[in-house]
C-alpha positions as CSV (number, residue, x, y, z in Angstrom):
1,X,-26.5,2.0,-12.5
2,X,-29.9,0.4,-13.2
3,X,-31.8,-0.6,-16.4
4,X,-35.3,1.1,-16.4
5,X,-36.7,0.4,-19.9
6,X,-36.3,0.3,-23.7
7,X,-36.6,3.3,-26.2
8,X,-36.4,2.6,-30.0
9,X,-34.9,-0.8,-29.5
10,X,-32.3,0.6,-27.1
11,X,-32.1,0.3,-23.4
12,X,-31.8,3.5,-21.4
13,X,-29.6,3.4,-18.3
14,X,-29.9,5.9,-15.5
15,X,-27.4,6.4,-12.7
16,X,-28.5,5.8,-9.1
17,X,-27.3,8.6,-6.9
18,X,-24.6,7.5,-4.5
19,X,-25.2,7.9,-0.8
20,X,-22.6,10.0,0.9
21,X,-20.0,7.9,2.8
22,X,-20.2,8.8,6.4
23,X,-18.0,7.7,9.4
24,X,-19.2,7.2,12.9
25,X,-16.8,7.8,15.7
26,X,-16.1,4.6,17.6
27,X,-17.6,4.6,21.1
28,X,-15.2,3.8,23.9
29,X,-17.6,1.1,25.0
30,X,-16.8,-0.7,21.7
31,X,-13.1,-0.8,22.3
32,X,-11.6,-4.2,22.8
33,X,-11.3,-5.3,26.4
34,X,-7.5,-5.4,26.2
35,X,-7.5,-1.7,25.2
36,X,-9.8,-0.7,27.9
37,X,-7.8,-2.7,30.4
38,X,-4.7,-0.7,29.5
39,X,-6.6,2.6,29.6
40,X,-7.9,1.9,33.1
41,X,-4.5,0.7,34.3
42,X,-3.0,4.0,33.1
43,X,-5.8,5.9,34.8
44,X,-4.8,4.5,38.2
45,X,-1.3,5.8,37.7
46,X,-2.2,9.2,36.3
47,X,-3.0,10.5,39.8
48,X,-1.8,8.0,42.5
49,X,-3.3,9.9,45.4
50,X,-6.8,9.8,43.9
51,X,-6.6,6.6,41.9
52,X,-9.5,4.8,43.6
53,X,-11.8,7.8,43.3
54,X,-11.1,8.0,39.6
55,X,-11.6,4.3,39.0
56,X,-14.8,4.3,41.1
57,X,-16.3,7.0,38.8
58,X,-15.5,4.7,35.9
59,X,-17.1,1.7,37.7
60,X,-20.3,3.7,38.0
61,X,-20.5,4.3,34.2
62,X,-21.7,0.9,33.1
63,X,-21.4,-2.8,34.0
64,X,-18.8,-3.4,31.2
65,X,-16.6,-0.6,32.6
66,X,-17.2,-1.8,36.2
67,X,-15.8,-5.3,35.5
68,X,-12.6,-3.9,33.9
69,X,-12.0,-1.0,36.2
70,X,-12.5,-3.2,39.3
71,X,-9.4,-5.2,38.3
72,X,-7.3,-2.1,38.9
73,X,-9.3,-0.6,41.8
74,X,-6.7,-1.3,44.5
75,X,-3.5,-1.5,42.4
76,X,-2.6,2.0,43.8
77,X,-4.0,2.8,47.2
78,X,-3.5,6.0,49.1
79,X,-5.2,6.0,52.6
80,X,-4.4,9.3,54.2
81,X,-6.6,8.9,57.4
82,X,-8.2,6.4,59.7
83,X,-11.6,6.7,58.1
84,X,-10.3,5.7,54.6
85,X,-8.1,3.0,56.1
86,X,-11.2,1.4,57.8
87,X,-13.3,1.7,54.7
88,X,-10.6,0.0,52.6
89,X,-10.2,-2.7,55.3
90,X,-14.0,-3.5,55.1
91,X,-13.8,-3.7,51.2
92,X,-10.6,-5.7,51.2
93,X,-12.1,-8.3,53.6
94,X,-15.1,-8.8,51.3
95,X,-12.8,-9.2,48.3
96,X,-10.7,-11.8,50.1
97,X,-13.7,-13.7,51.3
98,X,-15.2,-13.8,47.8
99,X,-11.9,-15.2,46.4
100,X,-11.6,-12.3,44.0
101,X,-8.3,-10.9,45.3
102,X,-5.6,-11.6,42.8
103,X,-8.1,-12.6,40.2
104,X,-11.0,-10.3,39.4
105,X,-9.3,-7.7,41.6
106,X,-5.5,-7.5,40.9
107,X,-3.3,-7.3,44.0
108,X,-2.0,-4.1,45.6
109,X,1.3,-2.8,44.1
110,X,1.6,0.7,45.7
111,X,0.3,1.5,49.2
112,X,0.5,4.6,51.4
113,X,-1.2,4.8,54.8
114,X,-1.2,7.6,57.3
115,X,-2.6,8.4,60.8
116,X,-4.1,11.7,61.8
117,X,-0.8,13.3,62.8
118,X,-2.1,14.8,66.0
119,X,0.7,15.1,68.5
120,X,0.2,14.1,72.2
121,X,-3.6,13.5,71.7
122,X,-5.5,10.4,72.5
123,X,-6.5,8.3,69.5
124,X,-10.2,8.1,68.8
125,X,-12.0,4.8,68.1
126,X,-11.5,5.0,64.3
127,X,-7.7,5.5,64.7
128,X,-7.5,2.6,67.2
129,X,-9.3,0.3,64.8
130,X,-7.2,1.3,61.9
131,X,-4.0,0.7,63.8
132,X,-5.2,-2.6,65.1
133,X,-6.2,-4.0,61.7
134,X,-3.6,-2.4,59.5
135,X,-1.6,-5.5,59.5
136,X,-4.3,-7.2,57.3
137,X,-3.7,-4.8,54.5
138,X,0.0,-4.9,54.6
139,X,0.4,-8.7,55.0
140,X,-2.1,-9.2,52.2
141,X,-0.3,-6.8,49.9
142,X,3.2,-7.8,50.9
143,X,3.9,-10.3,48.1
144,X,3.1,-7.8,45.3
145,X,4.1,-4.4,46.9
146,X,6.5,-2.2,45.0
147,X,6.2,0.9,47.1
148,X,5.1,1.3,50.7
149,X,4.7,4.4,52.9
150,X,3.5,4.2,56.5
151,X,3.2,7.4,58.6
152,X,2.2,8.0,62.1
153,X,0.7,4.6,62.9
154,X,2.6,4.1,66.2
155,X,0.9,2.7,69.3
156,X,2.3,5.1,71.9
157,X,3.9,8.5,71.1
158,X,5.1,9.1,74.6
159,X,7.6,6.3,74.9
160,X,11.0,6.1,73.2
161,X,13.0,2.9,73.2
162,X,16.7,3.7,72.4
163,X,17.6,0.1,71.8
164,X,15.1,-0.1,69.0
165,X,14.0,1.9,65.9
166,X,10.5,2.4,64.4
167,X,10.0,0.6,61.2
168,X,6.7,-0.9,60.0
169,X,3.6,-2.2,61.8
170,X,3.8,-5.7,60.4
171,X,4.5,-9.2,61.8
172,X,8.2,-10.1,61.9
173,X,7.8,-13.0,59.5
174,X,6.3,-10.8,56.7
175,X,8.4,-10.9,53.5
176,X,8.3,-8.2,50.8
177,X,9.9,-9.9,47.8
178,X,9.3,-7.1,45.3
179,X,9.3,-4.0,47.5
180,X,11.7,-1.4,46.2
181,X,10.7,1.8,48.1
182,X,10.0,2.1,51.8
183,X,9.1,5.2,53.9
184,X,8.4,4.3,57.5
185,X,8.1,7.2,60.0
186,X,6.6,7.2,63.5
187,X,5.8,3.5,63.7
188,X,4.8,1.3,66.6
189,X,6.3,-2.1,65.7
190,X,10.0,-2.0,66.2
191,X,13.1,-3.5,64.8
192,X,16.2,-4.1,66.9
193,X,19.2,-2.0,66.2
194,X,21.3,-5.0,65.5
195,X,19.0,-7.2,63.3
196,X,20.0,-10.4,61.7
197,X,21.4,-9.4,58.3
198,X,20.4,-12.6,56.6
199,X,16.8,-12.2,57.9
200,X,16.6,-8.6,56.6
201,X,17.9,-9.6,53.2
202,X,15.3,-12.3,52.9
203,X,12.5,-10.0,54.0
204,X,13.5,-7.1,51.7
205,X,15.5,-8.6,48.9
206,X,14.6,-5.9,46.3
207,X,14.6,-2.8,48.5
208,X,16.5,0.0,46.8
209,X,15.3,3.2,48.5
210,X,14.6,3.8,52.2
211,X,13.5,6.7,54.4
212,X,13.4,6.0,58.2
213,X,14.2,7.7,61.5
214,X,17.8,8.3,62.2
215,X,17.7,6.0,65.2
216,X,17.6,3.1,62.7
217,X,20.5,4.5,60.6
218,X,22.8,1.7,61.7
219,X,20.3,-1.1,61.7
220,X,18.2,-1.8,58.7
221,X,20.3,0.0,56.0
222,X,23.5,-1.9,57.0
223,X,21.6,-5.2,56.6
224,X,20.6,-4.4,53.0
225,X,23.6,-4.6,50.7
226,X,21.5,-3.7,47.6
227,X,20.2,-0.4,49.1
228,X,20.8,2.6,46.7
229,X,19.3,5.7,48.3
230,X,18.9,6.3,52.0
231,X,17.2,9.2,53.8
232,X,17.4,9.5,57.6
233,X,15.2,11.6,59.8
234,X,17.1,12.5,63.0
235,X,14.8,14.3,65.5
236,X,17.4,14.4,68.3
237,X,20.7,14.7,66.5
238,X,22.1,11.5,67.8
239,X,25.5,10.2,66.7
240,X,25.5,9.4,63.0
241,X,25.8,5.7,62.0
242,X,29.3,4.5,61.3
243,X,30.6,4.9,57.8
244,X,31.2,1.2,57.4
245,X,27.5,0.6,58.0
246,X,26.5,2.8,55.0
247,X,29.4,2.5,52.7
248,X,27.4,0.7,50.0
249,X,24.7,3.3,49.5
250,X,24.6,5.5,46.4
251,X,23.2,8.6,48.1
252,X,22.6,9.7,51.7
253,X,20.3,12.5,52.8
254,X,19.9,13.4,56.5
255,X,17.2,15.6,58.1
256,X,18.4,17.2,61.3
257,X,17.0,19.8,63.7
258,X,17.8,23.5,63.6
259,X,20.6,24.6,65.9
260,X,18.2,26.7,67.9
261,X,16.0,23.7,68.7
262,X,15.2,24.1,72.4
263,X,15.9,20.5,73.2
264,X,19.5,20.4,72.0
265,X,22.7,21.5,73.7
266,X,24.9,23.5,71.4
267,X,27.9,21.2,72.0
268,X,25.7,18.2,71.2
269,X,24.4,19.8,68.1
270,X,27.9,20.8,66.8
271,X,29.3,17.4,67.3
272,X,26.5,15.6,65.5
273,X,26.3,18.1,62.7
274,X,30.1,17.8,62.1
275,X,29.7,14.1,62.1
276,X,26.9,14.2,59.5
277,X,28.9,16.6,57.3
278,X,31.8,14.2,57.3
279,X,29.6,11.2,56.7
280,X,27.9,12.7,53.6
281,X,31.4,13.5,52.1
282,X,32.6,9.9,52.6
283,X,29.4,7.9,51.6
284,X,27.7,7.7,48.2
285,X,27.7,10.3,45.5
286,X,28.5,13.8,46.8
287,X,26.3,15.4,44.1
288,X,23.3,13.5,45.5
289,X,24.1,13.8,49.3
290,X,23.0,16.5,51.7
291,X,22.0,17.5,55.2
292,X,18.6,19.2,55.3
293,X,18.1,21.7,58.1
294,X,14.8,23.5,58.9
295,X,14.9,27.3,59.2
296,X,13.5,28.7,62.5
297,X,11.7,25.7,63.7
298,X,12.3,22.4,65.6
299,X,12.3,19.3,63.4
300,X,9.5,16.9,64.2
301,X,9.0,15.2,60.8
302,X,7.7,16.3,57.4
303,X,4.0,17.0,56.9
304,X,1.9,14.1,55.7
305,X,0.9,15.9,52.5
306,X,4.5,16.3,51.4
307,X,5.4,12.7,52.2
308,X,2.4,11.4,50.3
309,X,3.2,13.6,47.3
310,X,6.7,12.1,47.4
311,X,5.2,8.6,47.4
312,X,3.0,9.5,44.5
313,X,6.1,10.8,42.6
314,X,7.9,7.5,43.3
315,X,4.9,5.5,42.1
316,X,5.2,7.0,38.6
317,X,9.0,6.6,38.5
318,X,10.2,9.8,40.0
319,X,12.8,10.3,42.7
320,X,10.3,10.9,45.4
321,X,11.9,12.2,48.6
322,X,15.3,10.7,47.8
323,X,16.7,13.9,46.4
324,X,17.9,17.1,48.0
325,X,15.6,19.0,45.7
326,X,12.8,17.7,47.8
327,X,13.4,20.0,50.8
328,X,10.4,19.2,53.1
329,X,8.4,21.7,55.1
330,X,8.9,20.9,58.8
331,X,6.0,21.2,61.2
332,X,6.7,22.9,64.5
333,X,6.1,20.8,67.6
334,X,3.5,23.1,69.2
335,X,2.6,25.9,66.8
336,X,1.7,23.7,63.8
337,X,3.3,26.3,61.6
338,X,5.2,25.3,58.4
339,X,8.9,26.3,58.2
340,X,11.0,26.1,55.1
341,X,14.2,24.1,54.9
342,X,17.7,24.5,53.5
343,X,20.0,21.9,52.3
344,X,23.7,21.7,52.9
345,X,25.3,19.5,50.2
346,X,28.5,17.5,50.5
């Protein structure tokens, strides 16, 4: 309302037209830093296998986004080949040298690394460099790691040491105080079959789920009293570990070769298979236990893609490979042809 003049001793009032009330959608750039931080953290977990690619796209948007997204850039790291391992190593070195690791860049919580998976072939220079320097990633991440998957990073595929089992390519004095899930297949650094239990408990005090070759079935698991779920990959159908070594686990799943595997004698296979059937009936929860057998192919070990998918599922709170519902595809030794699997439950 406004007063515009007098008429016959009276003032005349006219109404001022009201402007329509309009709302403007809030730009995401105007969100509080705390909100953006949570959004970008969730982004890393929405697709663990491609977390860095997604966050990198956000970092290219604007400087404001770059600072926030960079904090979570390596929280979840999936490195499926030597090229990506080496690129990550170069970036990690720069972050460590700048003093940003653990500050402007939050530490690694979930890590998966894999070699090329080419059997009986000489490693190229990129693979050799990745294997040689991988310890820097793992030892740097060890204090904060929650899940760790390492595939096909062994030094020499032609040698087998019966007195040892493949575990992880890390120095013996590395400790993983928060690690809860570990998948370690085809590794070069070894762990003795009869490790010091106290040392193992100090190195892996929080480990709850484990997937390793069957050769280590009586070693690392027996030294971890808090282990819940165990999966063993038995390429050669060796004798199953003693029941007293595994009596504390909640579930036990064993991958074994098909009976028509050309490398096994029938009597050897029957004895081992019978032993495994007995073991899964006596250990853990029968409803969760099982023996997984490939149909029509020799068992080498599950394809990288399936293992990495299982790791990604575990990152977001799923069961990963520690369930008989995850019946892996087995790769044939020479033909590189996928074969389905069946599960025999307790």
